[in-house]
N, C-alpha and C positions, 0 to 999 in steps of 0.2 A: 207770778202760778204761769206753769211751763203747760200750756195747752196746747199738744200736737194731732195731730189731720190721724185717723185711721184709717184711709181704704180696705176696703174688702172687698171683694166681687165674687158675688155667689157663682161663678164654674167649674168647672172642672174640664182637665184636661187630658189626653193621656202624654204620652214623649214623643217626642219631634220623628217621626217618618213614613212612612211612604207603603199605606196600607193599600193591597189589590182587591180589588171589587167587580163580581164575574169575567174574573178571569180574563183583561180584558184591561179595562181603565184603568187608573193609576190614578191616585187617590191623593194630597202630599195636605197634609194640614199644616197650617205651619203656626202652632201657638204661643212660637212666642206675639207674632202681628195680631192674633185675635185675641191675645192679655190687653197686646197694650191701646186695640179697636177696643177693647168694654172697659181698657179705662180713661181714655179721652172719651167717649161718651156719656165717663160716671161726670168726668169732672167737668161738661159743658152740660152736664143737669147742673152740678153747684153753684152754677155760674149764671146760667136760668134760672135757678126759684133766687138770686142774690144769698143762698148760701157762703160764698164768696164774693171779693170785690175785682177780683181780675186772676191768671196764669201766673199770675208774684205770688201771688196770697196763697193760691193752694201749693206753689210751690217750695215756697218760705215752712208749708203748714207741712207737707207731703216732703225736707231733706232734699229735694233736687236743684236746681237750677232754671228759673226760667224760661230761657229756650228751649229745653228737654221738655219743660207743658208746656207751653205758645205751639211748637211743632207737632207734636200729639195730638193738641186740640183738632190740628191744623185737620187731623184723619177722620172726622168726624164731618167733610166736607165731602167724603168717597158720595158716591150716584150707591144707588138703592143697588145695583144690583153686582157692581163690581163689591160692594158690600159681600151680598150673598153667594156670590165668586168662590170669594175667602171662607165664608164659611164651607160651606160647601168642597173646599179644596179642591176645588179647578182652577184656580188662578193659572196664568203663566208661571212657569218654574221657576224665571227671574225675579219679578213679586215679587220682594220682600219686605222688611219694613223698613233696613235702613235706607233703601234708597229713598221709602216714601218720607223720611227722616229727613234723608241732606239734598233731595233736590223738591223743587217746587214746581206741583203741578195743575191745569186750570181748576176752579173753583168751577165750572164750567160740565155738566156731568157731560153732553156727548165731546166734547172737551177728551172728558175722562180717558171716555170709552175707546175711542179715538186713541189715547195713546196708550195703554193699556193694549190695544191691538195689534199696536204698532211691537208687541212684548215674542210677537207667537211665532 
């Protein structure tokens, strides 16, 4: 019996782009990053509830490599205020999913804030 895990994330996004708000503030929502963040928190929930035993098990059910899943799971370690910046689209423009997946970032929230401040 072939049992596949199907991931449904109840989110709606618009195409990636830049929105002009109040005539001055430019807000850029990185929908790819937000979708990856939502998926990572979903996977974290599967692990926390013992629905899945490891990132490797999630990877095999999702048809991904364990490295992709485990790197994505690290996104759940981001400080809440950094996640809020991403949700509002007010993060520094150079912050993107590729950077977070390819670089180690500290688990300490204050160190993360300092790292993000260097992107500005």
